[in-house]
Structure formats: structure tokens, C-alpha cells
N, C-alpha and C positions, 0 to 999 in steps of 0.2 A: 446245528444248534439244538440244544436239548429242549424238552417240552417245558421245563420250568422257566427257562428264559423266554420262550415264545409266549407262554401264559402271562408273564410279567410285562412284556412289551404290549400285548393286546390290552391288558388291564390298564396300563398307563395311558395308552392312546384313547381308550374309552373314557377314562376319568378326566382327562384334560380337554377332550372335545366338548363335554358338557359344560365345563367351566368357561370355555372360550365363548360359547353361545350366550351364556348369562352375562359375561363381562364385556359384551360388545361395546363399541364406541357410542357416545351419546348421539341421538338422532335429531337432526335439525327439523324443527317444525315450521319456523319462519325465520327469514334473515333479510336484512336490508342495511343501508348505511346508518340507520338510527338505532337498531337493536337486533338481537338474535335470541331465539328461543329453542331450547333443547328438551327432548324427552329423555330422561335418564332412568336407569334401574340400578339398584344396589348402591355400591360405593363409587359412583361415577362423577361426583361433584367436582373433584379436582380435574378430571378429564374435560368436563364441560367448561370449566373456567379457562383452561388452556386453549380449548377450541375457540371460545369467545374472545380471548386475547388475540388469537391469530386472525379471526374474522374482523374484529374492530381495527386491528392494526393495518389491514389492507386499506382502510380509510383514514389512516393516521390518527386514530382515536384509541382510547383506552376503555376496556370493558368494566362495567360496574354492575354487580348483581342487583337487580331490581326486586325480584320476587322468586319464591319457590312455592309450589302448591302440589297437592296430590293429583296424580293423573289416574288413568284407568288401571285396574289391577294393582301391581306392585310398583308402578312407575310414578315418577314425579316430573313436574314441568318447571324448568328453571329459565328465567328470562334475564338477559343482560342488556343494559343500555350502552350504546357506544358514545362516549363523551370526549 
């Protein structure tokens, strides 16, 4: 394998690893049969909604977004009610 290809592979691996860290899944802060709260970063609102749908679905309920607020740093806190 020539050096140009090796360099390109290393550069690709380094660039995607940084993105993967930033775009991790929403983190559960609180969860029970009544509601679920996530800490999200960046553009994770769709992922949080999908996770809330799955969580509330385990109780045969539907997730409805109740609130979204600023968290620490660049994070936001989003809360869903299970109805």
C-alpha cells in the first residue's frame, strides 16, 4: 500500500472518530413509566424523540415532548411525558 493511501486512511479514521464522539446517542437523565428525560448535544432531537417513543412504548404509551431547556455547556435537556 503506498503512502498516499495510508495517509488518506489515517486521516479518514481520525476525522470520523471526532464526529462519532460528538454525535453520540442522547443520554438518559431520568426515566420511569410517566416520563423520560435526555441530555442531548448538537442535532440529536430526532434521536431523543425516537428513544422516547421506544421507552414509552414499553408501557403501551406515546411520548409527547413536554419541555426543552439549556443544559450545561452546549447540551440541552429534553423531557417527554408518556401518555
